C-alpha positions in Angstrom: 27.0 -5.7 -5.9 25.5 -7.4 -3.3 21.0 -7.2 -4.0 20.7 -5.0 -1.2 23.6 -2.8 -3.5 21.6 -2.6 -6.0 18.3 -1.5 -4.5 19.8 1.3 -2.5 21.1 2.1 -6.1 17.7 2.3 -7.7 15.9 3.7 -4.4 18.9 6.6 -4.9 17.9 7.4 -9.2 14.5 7.4 -8.1 14.8 10.5 -5.2 17.5 12.0 -8.0 15.0 11.7 -11.0 11.7 11.4 -9.3 12.0 13.3 -6.6 14.4 16.1 -7.6 16.9 15.5 -4.4 20.4 14.6 -4.4 20.5 11.6 -1.4 22.7 11.5 1.9 23.8 8.1 0.6 24.9 6.7 4.2 20.9 7.8 5.0 19.8 6.0 2.5 21.3 2.9 3.1 20.6 3.0 6.6 17.0 3.7 6.5 16.9 0.4 3.7 18.6 -1.5 6.4 16.3 -0.7 8.8 13.0 -1.7 6.2 14.4 -5.3 6.7 13.7 -8.4 4.5 11.0 -6.3 3.3 13.0 -4.6 0.6 12.9 -8.0 -1.0 9.4 -8.9 -1.7 7.8 -6.9 -4.6 4.8 -6.1 -2.2 6.0 -5.3 0.6 8.5 -2.7 -0.8 6.5 -0.4 -2.4 3.8 1.5 -0.4 0.4 1.3 -2.2 -0.1 5.0 -1.9 -3.9 5.1 -3.1 -4.5 2.7 0.0 -5.8 4.3 3.0 -4.8 1.7 4.9 -1.9 1.5 3.6 -1.1 5.4 4.7 -2.4 4.8 7.9 -0.2 1.5 8.4 3.1 3.6 6.8 2.0 6.7 9.6 1.7 4.2 12.9 4.4 1.7 12.0 7.4 4.2 10.4 6.4 7.5 11.8 4.5 6.3 15.1 7.2 3.6 16.4 10.1 4.5 14.4 10.5 8.0 14.5 8.9 8.6 17.6 7.0 11.5 16.6 3.6 12.1 18.1 0.2 11.1 15.8 -1.6 14.4 14.6 -2.4 15.5 11.7 0.8 16.5 10.3 1.8 13.3 9.9 -1.0 12.3 6.9 0.0 15.8 6.1 4.0 15.0 5.7 3.2 12.0 3.8 0.8 13.4 1.3 4.1 15.8 0.1 6.5 13.0 0.0 3.9 10.9 -2.2 3.2 14.1 -4.7 6.6 14.6 -4.9 7.2 10.9 -5.8 4.5 11.2 -8.2 0.9 10.2 -8.1 1.2 8.8 -11.3 4.7 6.7 -10.2 3.6 2.8 -10.2 6.7 2.0 -7.8 6.8 3.8 -4.8 10.1 2.6 -3.1 9.1 2.0 1.0 12.3 2.8 1.3 12.1 6.1 -0.8 8.8 6.7 1.5 10.3 6.7 5.1 13.8 8.2 3.9 12.0 11.4 2.3 10.3 11.2 5.7 12.7 11.1 7.5 14.3 13.4 6.3 11.2 16.0 6.4 10.9 15.5 10.0 14.5 16.1 10.3 14.6 13.1 12.5 18.4 11.4 10.8 19.4 10.6 14.8 17.0 7.5 14.6 19.3 6.2 12.6 22.4 7.8 13.9 
C-alpha cells in the first residue's frame, strides 16, 4: 500500500469515527488526488480552522475556484458547519476530509466525475 493509499484510509477513518459519515471511497480518492502534494506536507495537509485567513483560502481556492460556487456568506457558513462536524477541538482537520465534506455539502461530486 502506497503512502497516498495510507492517507486515504486515514481520511476514511476520520470521516467514519469523527464525522459520523460513511465515506464514498471513490470520491474521497478523487478529492485527495485533487489536493496534490499538499497531502504529504504536515502543515499544508491540515486546515487551521482557528485562522480566519486559512478559512478564506479554503473558500476562495476550493469553493469558488475548484467547485465553481458563487462567493457569498453561505460559503463561510458551510465551512463552519464542516468544522463543527469534524470537531472544533480536533487538532488535525485534514484538508482532504474538509474538502470532501464541502463537496458533499454542496452536491458538487460531478466536479470530480
